[in-house]
C-alpha positions in Angstrom: -8.7 23.8 -9.4 -12.3 22.3 -8.2 -12.3 19.9 -11.2 -14.5 16.5 -10.6 -10.9 14.5 -10.1 -9.2 17.4 -7.8 -13.0 16.6 -5.7 -11.9 13.2 -5.4 -8.8 13.6 -4.4 -9.7 15.5 -1.9 -12.1 12.9 -0.6 -9.1 10.7 -0.7 -8.5 13.3 2.1 -11.2 13.0 4.0 -11.6 9.5 4.1 -8.2 9.3 5.4 -8.6 12.2 8.2 -11.4 9.9 8.8 -9.7 7.6 9.5 -7.6 8.3 12.1 -10.4 9.5 13.6 -11.3 5.6 14.0 -7.6 4.3 14.9 -7.9 6.5 17.8 -11.4 5.3 18.9 -10.4 2.0 17.9 -13.0 1.2 15.6 -11.2 -1.5 13.7 -14.3 -2.3 11.3 -14.4 1.9 10.9 -11.0 2.2 10.3 -10.7 -0.8 7.4 -13.6 0.5 5.7 -12.3 4.2 5.3 -9.4 3.2 4.4 -10.5 0.6 1.7 -12.9 4.0 0.5 -10.4 6.6 0.3 -8.2 3.4 -2.0 -10.7 3.4 -3.7 -11.6 6.9 -5.1 -7.4 7.0 -4.9 -7.8 4.9 -7.9 -11.0 6.5 -10.0 -9.6 10.4 -9.5 -6.8 9.6 -12.1 -9.2 7.2 -14.1 -11.7 9.8 -14.7 -8.6 12.9 -15.3 -7.1 11.2 -18.1 -10.9 10.5 -20.1 -12.3 14.1 -19.1 -8.8 15.2 -20.1 -8.5 17.2 -16.7 -5.4 15.7 -15.5 -2.9 18.2 -14.4 -0.3 19.3 -12.2 -1.7 20.5 -9.4 -3.8 17.5 -9.2 -0.3 15.4 -9.0 0.5 17.3 -5.9 -3.0 17.3 -5.0 -3.3 13.3 -4.8 0.5 12.7 -3.7 -0.3 14.9 -0.4 -3.7 13.5 -0.1 -1.7 10.2 -0.1 1.2 10.5 2.5 -2.1 11.2 5.0 -4.3 8.1 4.1 -1.6 5.8 3.4 1.3 7.1 5.1 -0.1 8.7 8.6 -2.7 5.9 8.4 -0.3 2.7 8.4 2.1 4.1 10.3 -0.4 4.7 14.1 -1.1 1.6 13.5 2.4 0.6 13.8 2.7 2.8 16.2 -0.2 0.8 17.9 1.6 -2.7 17.8 4.6 -1.7 18.9 3.5 0.2 21.5 1.5 -3.0 22.9 4.4 -4.9 21.8 7.4 -2.9 24.0 5.3 -2.3 26.9 8.6 -1.7 28.9 10.7 0.1 25.7 8.0 3.0 24.7 10.7 5.0 22.5 10.6 1.6 20.0 6.6 2.3 19.0 8.2 5.2 17.3 9.7 3.5 14.6 6.1 2.8 13.2 6.3 6.4 11.8 9.1 5.4 9.9 6.6 4.0 7.1 5.0 7.7 7.0 8.3 8.9 6.4 9.1 6.5 4.0 5.8 7.2 2.4 6.7 10.6 2.1 10.0 10.1 0.2 8.4 7.7 -2.1 5.7 10.2 -3.5 8.2 13.1 -3.2 10.1 10.9 -5.6 7.2 9.0 -7.7 6.7 13.7 -8.4 10.1 14.6 -8.9 11.5 11.8 -11.0 8.4 9.8 -13.0 9.7 6.7 -12.8 8.0 3.6 -13.8 6.8 2.4 -17.1 3.2 1.5 -18.7 3.6 -2.2 -16.5 5.8 -1.7 -13.7 6.2 1.2 -11.1 9.4 1.8 -9.5 9.3 1.0 -5.8 6.2 0.0 -4.1 3.5 2.1 -4.2 1.9 3.6 -0.4 -1.6 2.2 -1.5 -0.4 -1.0 -1.6 1.9 -0.5 2.1 -1.2 0.3 3.3 -3.5 -1.9 2.7 -0.6 -4.0 3.5 -0.5 -2.8 7.4 -4.3 -2.4 7.7 -4.3 -6.1 6.9 -2.0 -6.9 9.8 -3.7 -4.5 12.5 -6.7 -6.9 11.6 -4.9 -9.8 12.8 -3.7 -8.1 15.2 -6.8 -7.9 16.7 -6.8 -12.1 16.4 -6.2 -14.6 18.8 -4.3 -17.7 16.5 -0.7 -19.1 16.2 0.4 -16.8 13.4 -0.4 -13.8 15.2 1.4 -14.7 17.6 3.8 -15.0 15.3 3.9 -11.9 13.3 2.8 -10.0 15.9 6.6 -10.3 18.0 7.5 -7.2 18.5 11.1 -8.0 16.3 9.4 -9.6 13.4 7.1 -7.1 13.3 9.2 -4.4 13.3 11.5 -6.0 11.0 7.8 -6.0 8.9 7.9 -2.9 9.0 11.8 -2.1 7.9 10.9 -4.4 5.2 8.0 -3.0 3.2 9.6 0.7 4.6 12.6 -0.3 2.2 10.5 -1.1 -0.9 8.6 1.8 -1.5 11.7 3.7 -1.9 13.2 0.6 -3.0 14.3 0.6 -7.3 12.1 -2.8 -7.7 9.9 -3.1 -10.7 6.5 -3.3 -9.1 3.7 -5.1 -12.0 0.7 -2.9 -12.7 -2.3 -4.1 -12.9 -3.9 -3.4 -16.0 -7.2 -4.6 -17.3 -6.5 -4.9 -21.5 -6.2 -7.9 -23.5 -2.7 -8.1 -24.0 -1.4 -7.5 -20.1 -4.2 -9.8 -19.2 -2.8 -12.6 -21.5 1.0 -12.6 -19.8 0.2 -11.6 -16.5 -4.0 -12.6 -15.8 -2.7 -15.4 -13.2 -1.7 -12.9 -11.2 -4.7 -11.4 -11.3 -6.4 -14.7 -10.4 -4.0 -15.1 -7.6 -5.1 -12.3 -6.0 -8.8 -12.8 -6.8 -8.9 -15.8 -5.1 -6.8 -14.8 -2.2 -9.0 -11.8 -1.1 -11.8 -14.0 -1.4 -10.2 -15.9 1.2 -11.9 -13.3 3.4 -14.3 -14.9 4.1 -12.9 -17.3 6.5 -9.5 -15.2 7.6 -11.1 -12.1 7.7 -8.7 -9.0 6.4 -5.7 -10.3 6.7 -7.0 -11.4 3.4 -5.5 -7.8 2.2 -1.8 -8.7 3.5 -1.6 -12.0 1.8 -2.9 -10.0 -1.9 0.2 -7.1 -1.0 2.4 -10.3 -0.7 1.5 -12.6 -3.9 2.2 -9.3 -6.0 5.3 -8.6 -4.5 6.5 -11.6 -5.3 5.0 -12.0 -8.8 7.0 -8.7 -8.6 9.8 -10.1 -7.9 9.8 -12.5 -9.6 10.0 -10.8 -13.0 12.1 -8.6 -11.4 14.7 -11.8 -11.7 13.8 -12.8 -14.9 14.4 -9.5 -16.9 17.2 -9.3 -14.7 18.4 -13.5 -16.3 17.5 -12.4 -19.4 20.2 -9.2 -19.1 22.7 -11.6 -18.8 21.9 -13.3 -21.1 21.5 -10.8 -24.2 25.1 -9.2 -22.8 26.9 -12.4 -23.2 
């Protein structure tokens, strides 16, 4: 039960719980650091499980339960806080933010039951990516500029929230990142674009995380369109 991969997964849950505390206290930098750390641990637990041949059904369930907190509940509370400020006279609207946690739970449950996806694609937006997107918006919300004024308008932010909630449970194929020669030859430019976007952190701050996720989604949608067109031509 207490294998190295499962302990790492438990750390993911621990960092998610700590992020909730930091979020409640308004500690932005700490919240960002904790969720990024949780995402890093989430990446390595599966990798180490495969390397040590310790992958198990228990580990799969534990991983999803941890992800619900770190990448479902935490971004949901971020959305709740932003909407609570955006709708000062309509407090009930803030609770729409918890839709993020609900859709994340459905996304993870579907993954465990159906195991959809391929070596190259996820089916639907992965919950860690969704969390990183809203983490970037959380940082943007504290800035005072034109982008913040536009994106954080209550109804625009609500629309973004609904869109990303849908993306998690959608059938849209989202590219997986690999570091094999074959993958890099075909999709390496995506990694380059994302590294450039991440480098923009120096100028625009943590909102760079949102830019990285947007790039990944748009490139994935482009490949969805290309694949659908190829299928149509094959059927003609």
